[in-house]
ROZA-248264 format. One line per 4 residues: their letters; for each residue x negated, y, z of C-alpha. Coordinates in nm, 4 decimals, always signed. Each point is the difference from the previous one (the first is absolute). Example, Ala and Ser with C-alpha at 12.3 -4.5 7.8 and 13.67 -1.06 7.14 Angstrom:
BEGIN
as) -1.2300:-0.4500:+0.7800; -0.1370:+0.3440:-0.0660
end
This chain:
BEGIN
mlsq) -9.0687:-2.1196:+6.0988; +0.2032:-0.2530:-0.2005; -0.3077:-0.0907:-0.2035; -0.1961:-0.0686:+0.3176
lvgl) +0.2770:-0.2187:+0.1438; +0.0188:-0.2004:-0.3213; -0.3792:-0.0184:+0.0050; +0.0097:-0.1441:+0.3513
fgll) +0.2486:-0.2649:-0.1157; -0.2227:-0.0871:-0.2959; -0.3103:-0.0138:+0.2186; +0.1615:-0.2412:+0.2467
gylg) +0.1476:-0.2024:-0.2861; -0.3363:-0.0464:-0.1696; -0.1699:-0.1015:+0.3237; +0.2851:-0.2304:+0.1011
atvg) -0.0072:-0.1721:-0.3391; -0.3765:-0.0486:+0.0330; +0.0284:-0.1663:+0.3403; +0.2941:-0.2084:-0.1174
llsa) -0.1788:-0.1277:-0.3104; -0.3000:-0.1025:+0.2077; +0.2205:-0.2206:+0.2154; +0.2724:-0.1002:-0.2474
geps) +0.0348:-0.3701:-0.0635; +0.3256:-0.0832:-0.1729; +0.0740:+0.1621:-0.3390; +0.3255:+0.1495:+0.1318
rrqr) -0.1847:+0.1818:+0.2798; -0.2618:+0.1198:-0.2460; +0.2654:+0.1505:-0.2258; +0.1398:+0.2006:+0.2907
wlll) -0.3384:+0.1609:+0.0553; -0.0327:+0.0731:-0.3718; +0.3394:+0.1740:+0.0079; -0.1125:+0.2041:+0.3003
glaa) -0.3101:+0.0999:-0.1944; +0.2147:+0.1054:-0.2973; +0.2178:+0.2130:+0.2300; -0.3175:+0.1631:+0.1328
aggh) -0.1128:+0.0642:-0.3579; +0.3336:+0.1732:-0.0612; -0.0741:+0.2304:+0.2917; -0.3493:+0.0567:-0.1377
lfvl) +0.1476:+0.1041:-0.3344; +0.2320:+0.2495:+0.1717; -0.2867:+0.1590:+0.1929; -0.2254:+0.0039:-0.3037
wdal) +0.2621:+0.1644:-0.2201; +0.0706:+0.2624:+0.2655; -0.3708:+0.0790:+0.0233; -0.0701:-0.0023:-0.3747
vvpe) +0.2793:+0.2304:-0.1181; -0.0777:+0.3569:+0.1085; +0.1279:+0.3350:-0.1343; -0.3233:+0.0516:-0.1956
giaf) +0.0304:-0.3325:-0.1840; -0.1373:-0.3453:+0.0833; -0.2538:-0.0099:+0.2849; -0.2420:-0.2746:-0.0937
gvlh) -0.3087:+0.0372:+0.2136; -0.2234:-0.2828:+0.1135; +0.2195:-0.0943:+0.2994; +0.3168:-0.0242:-0.2058
aasa) -0.1799:-0.1919:-0.2730; -0.1266:-0.2517:+0.2564; +0.3470:-0.0259:+0.1548; +0.1625:-0.0555:-0.3414
lafs) -0.2559:-0.2699:-0.0730; +0.0681:-0.1692:+0.3342; +0.3760:+0.0138:-0.0623; -0.0305:-0.1561:-0.3454
lall) -0.2332:-0.2690:+0.1364; +0.2415:-0.0861:+0.2796; +0.3028:-0.0025:-0.2297; -0.1632:-0.2153:-0.2688
tlag) -0.1362:-0.2516:+0.2490; +0.3162:-0.0220:+0.2100; +0.2121:-0.0568:-0.3116; -0.2450:-0.2603:-0.1277
gfra) -0.0064:-0.1652:+0.3420; +0.3458:-0.1492:-0.0573; -0.1357:-0.2065:-0.2892; -0.3628:-0.0656:+0.0901
pldn) -0.2174:-0.0389:+0.3129; -0.1440:+0.3506:+0.0376; -0.0226:+0.0225:+0.3783; -0.3787:+0.0304:-0.0159
lliv) +0.0483:+0.3253:-0.1936; +0.2905:+0.1281:+0.2088; -0.1782:-0.0233:+0.3359; -0.2633:+0.2374:-0.1405
llpl) +0.2281:+0.2333:-0.1958; +0.2878:+0.0561:+0.2427; -0.2127:+0.1472:+0.2833; -0.1741:+0.2203:-0.2593
aall) +0.3381:+0.1162:-0.1311; +0.1126:+0.0681:+0.3593; -0.3053:+0.2193:+0.0639; +0.0442:+0.2022:-0.3184
lalt) +0.3741:+0.0337:+0.0607; -0.0732:+0.1471:+0.3431; -0.2533:+0.2438:-0.1461; +0.2451:+0.1054:-0.2715
awlp) +0.2817:+0.0570:+0.2504; -0.2039:+0.1968:+0.2536; -0.2783:+0.1613:-0.2041; +0.1452:+0.1991:-0.2918
dhlh) -0.2293:+0.0176:-0.3042; +0.0979:+0.2785:-0.2397; -0.3387:+0.0627:-0.1537; +0.0722:-0.0895:-0.3603
piqr) +0.3445:+0.0991:-0.1303; +0.0383:-0.1000:-0.3642; +0.2238:+0.2634:-0.1596; +0.0150:-0.1407:-0.3515
fdag) +0.1040:-0.3631:-0.0104; +0.0787:-0.1387:-0.3453; +0.0608:-0.3554:-0.1195; -0.3588:-0.0596:-0.1123
lgvh) -0.1414:+0.1028:+0.3371; +0.2625:-0.2175:+0.1677; -0.1130:-0.3029:-0.2018; -0.3613:+0.0720:+0.0956
ilgs) +0.0774:+0.0331:+0.3737; +0.2362:-0.2991:+0.0137; -0.2360:-0.2209:-0.2013; -0.2909:+0.1026:+0.2192
llah) +0.1952:-0.0678:+0.3196; +0.1113:-0.3460:-0.1119; -0.3463:-0.0884:-0.1319; -0.1589:+0.1074:+0.3296
slft) +0.2577:-0.2097:+0.1841; -0.0718:-0.3148:-0.1982; -0.3760:+0.0421:+0.0213; +0.0251:+0.0572:+0.3756
laai) +0.1939:-0.3248:+0.0310; -0.2637:-0.1700:-0.2138; -0.2782:+0.1373:+0.2220; +0.1701:-0.1282:+0.3172
eavw) +0.0530:-0.3370:-0.1650; -0.3675:-0.0058:-0.1013; -0.1073:+0.0677:+0.3592; +0.2193:-0.2854:+0.1251
llia) -0.1485:-0.2271:-0.2656; -0.3505:+0.0955:+0.1100; +0.0843:-0.0703:+0.3660; +0.1577:-0.3349:-0.0897
errl) -0.2979:-0.1000:-0.2138; -0.2438:+0.0768:+0.2808; +0.2124:-0.1957:+0.2470; -0.0026:-0.2989:-0.2313
rsrr) -0.3759:+0.0199:-0.0470; -0.0558:+0.0147:+0.3745; +0.2458:-0.2881:+0.0527; +0.1848:+0.2018:+0.2615
pgwv) +0.3420:+0.0645:-0.1513; +0.1633:+0.1234:+0.3209; +0.3302:+0.1898:-0.0124; -0.0913:+0.1848:-0.3206
lafl) +0.0454:-0.2896:-0.2398; +0.3066:-0.1179:+0.1888; +0.1581:+0.3424:-0.0499; -0.0998:+0.0583:-0.3629
ppla) +0.1774:-0.1443:-0.3061; -0.1910:-0.2567:-0.2116; -0.3174:+0.1514:-0.1439; +0.0960:-0.0938:-0.3566
ymeq) +0.3217:+0.1992:+0.0374; -0.1863:+0.2981:+0.1467; -0.2452:+0.0030:-0.2892; +0.2809:-0.0234:-0.2529
llfr) +0.1805:+0.2892:+0.1706; -0.3221:+0.2029:+0.0001; -0.0322:-0.0153:-0.3773; +0.3683:+0.0694:-0.0559
llaa) -0.0384:+0.3157:+0.2078; -0.3149:+0.0955:-0.1889; +0.1596:-0.0483:-0.3423; +0.3116:+0.2014:+0.0906
gfll) -0.2080:+0.2713:+0.1666; -0.2287:+0.0249:-0.3017; +0.3002:+0.0501:-0.2295; +0.1462:+0.2719:+0.2221
ltvs) -0.3363:+0.1726:+0.0389; -0.0333:+0.0031:-0.3793; +0.3415:+0.1689:-0.0272; -0.0903:+0.2504:+0.2732
ltag) -0.3350:+0.0978:-0.1512; +0.1515:+0.0344:-0.3460; +0.2823:+0.2207:+0.1302; -0.2525:+0.2070:+0.1931
mlyv) -0.2106:+0.0659:-0.3081; +0.3065:+0.0929:-0.2064; +0.1996:+0.2108:+0.2441; -0.2258:+0.1447:+0.2699
edfy) -0.0939:+0.3602:-0.0856; -0.2967:+0.2062:+0.1188; -0.2053:-0.3131:+0.0545; -0.3166:+0.1797:+0.1071
aqhl) +0.1751:+0.2759:+0.1931; +0.1766:-0.2545:+0.2196; -0.3304:-0.1687:+0.0954; +0.1080:-0.3313:-0.1520
vhka) -0.3161:-0.0988:-0.1871; -0.1566:-0.1990:+0.2846; +0.3338:-0.1646:+0.0717; +0.0372:-0.1049:-0.3649
vlas) -0.3562:-0.1337:-0.0147; +0.0435:-0.2164:+0.3114; +0.3441:-0.1236:-0.1072; -0.1330:-0.0850:-0.3468
aawv) -0.2913:-0.1896:+0.1529; +0.2472:-0.1984:+0.2124; +0.2113:-0.0658:-0.3116; -0.3046:-0.1373:-0.1834
lfgi) -0.0947:-0.2206:+0.2945; +0.3498:-0.1409:+0.0400; +0.0241:-0.0536:-0.3753; -0.3235:-0.1995:+0.0011
lvig) +0.1293:-0.2086:+0.2882; +0.3343:-0.0771:-0.1673; -0.1700:-0.0881:-0.3302; -0.2602:-0.2090:+0.1834
rvla) +0.2779:-0.1933:+0.1699; +0.1755:-0.0697:-0.3326; -0.3089:-0.0864:-0.2037; -0.2381:-0.1481:+0.2554
gwrg) +0.2224:-0.0988:+0.2911; -0.1697:+0.2334:+0.2482; +0.1005:-0.0673:+0.3598; -0.1401:-0.0215:+0.3518
rtai) -0.2587:+0.2482:+0.1170; -0.0446:+0.1596:-0.3424; +0.3681:+0.0910:-0.0094; -0.0017:+0.1152:+0.3628
rltl) -0.3018:+0.2281:-0.0432; +0.1269:+0.1592:-0.3195; +0.3463:+0.0486:+0.1493; -0.1353:+0.1757:+0.3082
sgfv) -0.2452:+0.2090:-0.2056; +0.2781:+0.1164:-0.2312; +0.2249:+0.0790:+0.2951; -0.2696:+0.2151:+0.1626
llal) -0.0471:+0.1952:-0.3253; +0.3737:+0.0527:-0.0341; +0.0374:+0.1089:+0.3633; -0.2835:+0.2482:-0.0434
ayfg) +0.1579:+0.1267:-0.3222; +0.3005:+0.1375:+0.1812; -0.0406:-0.0006:+0.3752; -0.3732:+0.0678:+0.0084
trvv) +0.0150:+0.2937:-0.2383; +0.3226:+0.1326:+0.1534; -0.1444:-0.0053:+0.3519; -0.3058:+0.1919:-0.1205
lefi) +0.2111:+0.2579:-0.1839; +0.2606:+0.0553:+0.2723; -0.1875:-0.0419:+0.3267; -0.3624:+0.0807:-0.0829
lgrv) +0.0137:+0.2506:-0.2851; +0.3387:+0.1376:+0.1018; +0.1365:+0.0087:-0.3542; +0.3769:-0.0239:-0.0092
end
């Protein structure tokens, strides 16, 4: 009951912060909404922890994984919002975090308790979560860049360009996210190869293949940016392609295993 009450507070906090950021003008007002969003993220963490820790171990099914990803996305972006204009990311992420918080609070997901949880597996899971978070932010930023570019080409800027930060800043942020995400994904994949046991028995081959393909694609993009100055539509397409591969690597395969094949 307590978890659901805290979840309700977090849900309303996320949604209130979203509405506030859409209408905030002065920096002082904006900071109040960011603080509300951080308070909501605190509630999200409470609910998530209560749902994850079960007597059998750590319950980390697809719903909890998605909720943990949404929490980390919200926390990273809200914290960064005090130093940089990230409202275009927050208005997408906070409603998503609110939805997944509600599902976590009211739809328990105890399909996959992890009984053995050592340091190596922890590095793999944490690295994967943070890498997914950064690449999700990069994908959202790429979509905004694509929308802004099309608006400029059509000579109809409208509210979109008025709301977005300068395009040069957005592109710079995109590649910072990609570089950091690539580093964390490298750490996660390395830890997975070294510490994950029973690779074939756990049905992880397809996941590893897709994640490795995403790693290669992101690596090419980062190197292309450094050596050839890649930008614009090339960067956007490769970013979104890599994100789709990475999303399929975990969520696609996990949905098939848990909900279609019934393997827990």
